[in-house]
Residue, then its C-alpha position, 0 to 999 in steps of 0.5 A: m865440234t866447234d870451230d875451236a876445237a876443229a883449229s886445236t885438231h887441225a893444230d895436232e894434225v900439222l903436228e904430227f905430219w911434220e914431225v914425220a914429214r921432216v925427217r922423210a924428208g931430210v929436214v933433218r940428217f943430222a939431228s941425232v948427232l947435232g941435234p933438229g937446229v932451226p930448219g927440224s924444229l921450227v914448224p913451217p907455215s900452213w896454208a890452203f892454195g886458192d880462196d874455198p876448200a873444193l880449190a884447195d883440195a883440188a889443187l892440193a892433188l896436185v902437188l901429191d901427183g907432181t902436177k902442181t908445181a907453181t903458185s902466183t901471188a899478187l904482190a900487193e896481196l902480199e904488202h897488204a897481208d904485210a906477208p914476206l916475199p918467199v925466199k927458196g929454201d923456203l917450208a911449207i905444209v900443204t893443207d887439203g880445205a878443212g886444214r889438215p895437213g897432205a905435203l910439205i913444200r919447199t920452195t926452189r926459185v921465186e920471182t917478181v915479173p909483170f902481169g903481162e910477162v908471166d908466160a905459159d911455163v908459168a901456166a902451166a907449172e901452176a896446173e889450173g885449168d887448162g893449163t894454158l896462160a889464157s886459161w890463168r889470164a883468166d882465172r887471174e882476172g878474176s880474182w885478183g882484179p876484186l881483189l886487188e880493186a879492195l886494196g884501192a889498185v887495179l889489175t895491170d900488166a904492170t901489176p906485180v906479181v910473185l911466181e913462186r915455185f917449189e918441189l914436193l917434199y913428202p910424201r913422195p910417190g913411194d910414201r903416200g901410204a904413210a902420210a894421212a891422205p886428205s880425204e882420209a880422216 
């Protein structure tokens, strides 16, 4: 399969996932009376955690089992990409490392804090590494440090970090059989 064909297949899978997830998650509760409305009509952005397939697969598994309920991004990375800051209520489809949809999440809280003020609660909610703040900091120093240097910045305790909390909307534990598991496609 060519890269274009794979991308087209994954786009179709994301759309099919959204058709089921939006109903199961209650995003379109009043669609039969009022129509789907904007939240029920627009397919949310889809993306994978991390920068490699293995990390994306592992993070998706943590989201699906309810362990991972947060993520963070250096503000400079979002600014460089001209990406909007997440806001409470945002929906997103989390994909596996191959781009297949696996989870519908909703942002529940967003805050920007200096890198040095990120606390152990955030590290635990991100659920990566061993879940400690020391592990979280070391991982970010290893990944964000070079990224920020490439953008002409340096990672310091004052570097702004966007912290995003989210909830899993679909699949919920009872719905797991209704959604295609990442390894099944």
